[in-house]
C-alpha angles and dihedrals in degrees: 000000000000119000115228114205125223114265124215093257091057091047091053091048091050090048093051092049089048091055089050088056094242114166119253093243092056093045091052091052093047094047094038095234134123122275093242093051093052092042091056091054093045092049089051090050091049089057088066100263130125134234088256090057089050091050093049090050090048091052091049092050092045090062088070094052126096134031118325120238115268111251120189120220114253095257092052091045092054091044092055091046091051094049093047089051088055090055102265121141121226094249090054091049092055095037097054091055094205088145130015112260120188096225143046128257090257091055089049090054088050089053089054089050094053090047100251085129129028109266093203090067092063114103107247111225133159140073098311117149123216119248113278094025114157120205111232102179115115094013116136107223096180099065124096127244120248092250091059096054125100111259134213117213104255093225091057092046093049090048092053091050092047092050091049093237114145116247115246117242091241093061098052120092107242122181110231 
């Protein structure tokens, strides 16, 4: 079951009910939270603190929650740095299993992203195109530009259409 933390709005509501001398059981029903959660806030408020103090303490305690960042021992860190300098990618380093490394290739890439290793030492591979690259697939090189085509004066063409006379094949622009 996931634990949902109290938000500032709920803390302020609990604080206002506390100052109105509302019992904990009624506050918990009104806010829609468990009795123990509301009791913890009320006990903190009884000690002379405010909802803002509770929230600041909660934020400080929350910093210690969750998984800690993976840190490699110094020998593994230097080994990874050496292999990357030789042109190896992190997934190859972990996949070859020449030495035991405490993390996966994906975690190694994450370490490069958060600057534990120098990103510029990674070998850049893939389908990147240089700046100014023009795609040439599917382009028809044998066709003429619009400026090179024979032109019909627009006034003559509009006049032919208005009269209802069919245009002759020789007067129509046709791409060759």
